[in-house]
N, C-alpha and C positions, 0 to 999 in steps of 0.2 A: 258720348265721346267726353273723356276726360280733358282737361285743359292742361295736363302736365306735358313738358316737352320731354323728348327722348334725349338721352345723354348725347347720341350720335348726331342729334340734329343742332348741336350747338355750333356757334361761329368758330372756325379753327382760329381766327386772328385772337379771339378770347381766350381760347386754351392755350395758345403759345404766350401769351401775356402773363396767365397764370403761372405756367411752368417757369418762365423767366422771374418772376418774383419770388417763388419758392427755391430758386435756385439751381433747377435742373435743367441743364443744357445738353446738346448733343457734343461728344467728344470727338472730334474728327482725326485727332491724333492718329490712331491705329490704322484708318483708311488711307491719310495721306503717307504713312512709312509705307504701307502695302504698294501704294502707287510708285512711290521714289524707288522702292526695290525692284518693281517690274521694268521701269524705265532703266535703271542702272544693269539689270541682267539683259535687256535687250541691247543697250549700247555696247557690253561686253561681248555679247555674241556678234553683233555687226563688225566689231573692230578685230576680232579674231577670225572670223570667216574671211576666205578669199573671194574677192568681187570677180565674177566672171560675166562679160557682157556677150550676149548671144550664146550660140551653142557652141560646144567643143568642135574644133576642126584641127586637122593634122596641117600644120604650115610647112611650106617648103622651104627647104635651104639653098642659099646661094653659094656657090664655091668662090673663094676669093672676097668674100665680103669685107674683110678687113683691110684688104687692099685698096678698096674704093676711096676710102678716107685717109686723105694726105695727111701725115704727121707734120705739123707745124712747129719749128724749132723756135723755142723762146729766145729773146733778145736777154743776154746775160751780162750784168754790169757787176763787176768784182771790184771790192777794195781790200788790199792785203793790208797787213799789221803795219807796213812803214806808211801806208797812207796811198800807194800807188793805186790807180785806177786803170780799169781794163774793160773794154767792151768785146765779149767774146775771148778770143786770145790776142787781142791787139791791144797794147797799153796807149792810153790817151791822156791827155791833160784835162783839167776839169774844165776850161775854157772849150775844148774840142769835143767835149762828151755829147752835149746837145747834138751836135752836126753830125756825130757818129750813130746816134741812136735814132736820128729822124732818117736818115741814110737807109738804116736797116729797116725801119717800121715801114718806109715807102715800098719797100721791096715785099715784105710780108706784113699788111695792115692788121692781121688778126692776132700776130704774135704777142705773146705774153711777155711783160718785162720782169725779169727776176733781179734781185739785188743780193748779192753774197757779200757778205762784209766779214772779216775775220774779228774774232772775239776781243783781239788786242786791237783793233784799228781805233784810231782817234774817233770819238763821236762827233767832233766838230767836221771832220773829213766826211762823215755819213750824211749830216745834215747838210751840207754844201751840195753833196750829189743829190739827195732828195730835192733841195730847193732847185737845183738846175734841170732836173728832170721834170718837176711841176709845169714849167712853160712849156714843155715839149708836150708832155702826155697830160694835158689838161682833164681830158676825160677818161682815163685810162688809171688803173690801180697798179702799184708798183707792189709786186710780191715779195717779201723779205723771207730769204731762204734761211733755214734753221736745221739743225741736226737733232732729231730728237732722240738719237739712241745715245749721247752722252750725257750725263749727270752734270747739272748745274751745280757749281759750287761758288757760294757766296763770297 
């Protein structure tokens, strides 16, 4: 028997060290590009497909379903161009505003509060209304009503 070693019997770490020293390394860029492309295609497919839980069934319809949910009227605070304040259709002073809103909110606590202010209204008056309402509606939001149909002119 000869004492020569077969090339396949070489230590794999020695072979890797030799290849590294020569400058030959495995380029993983094409493989990573392919993996990322597959992930992207899977995500795109999942986002565009409709998710159906369980199996398809014919759901029953209920007549008058829209009538079962009661429409809650919002509390509307208005400020006109002259600075007059109204809650609903009743004109109030700034001092009586919190009391009026509190009274309406006690009747319908889930009601939203809308503030409609004329474009020509004084900003100071609007700020005073917001400040007066901040004490009454500490945990609620006041929705500022705008008209999106009109073009804004500078």
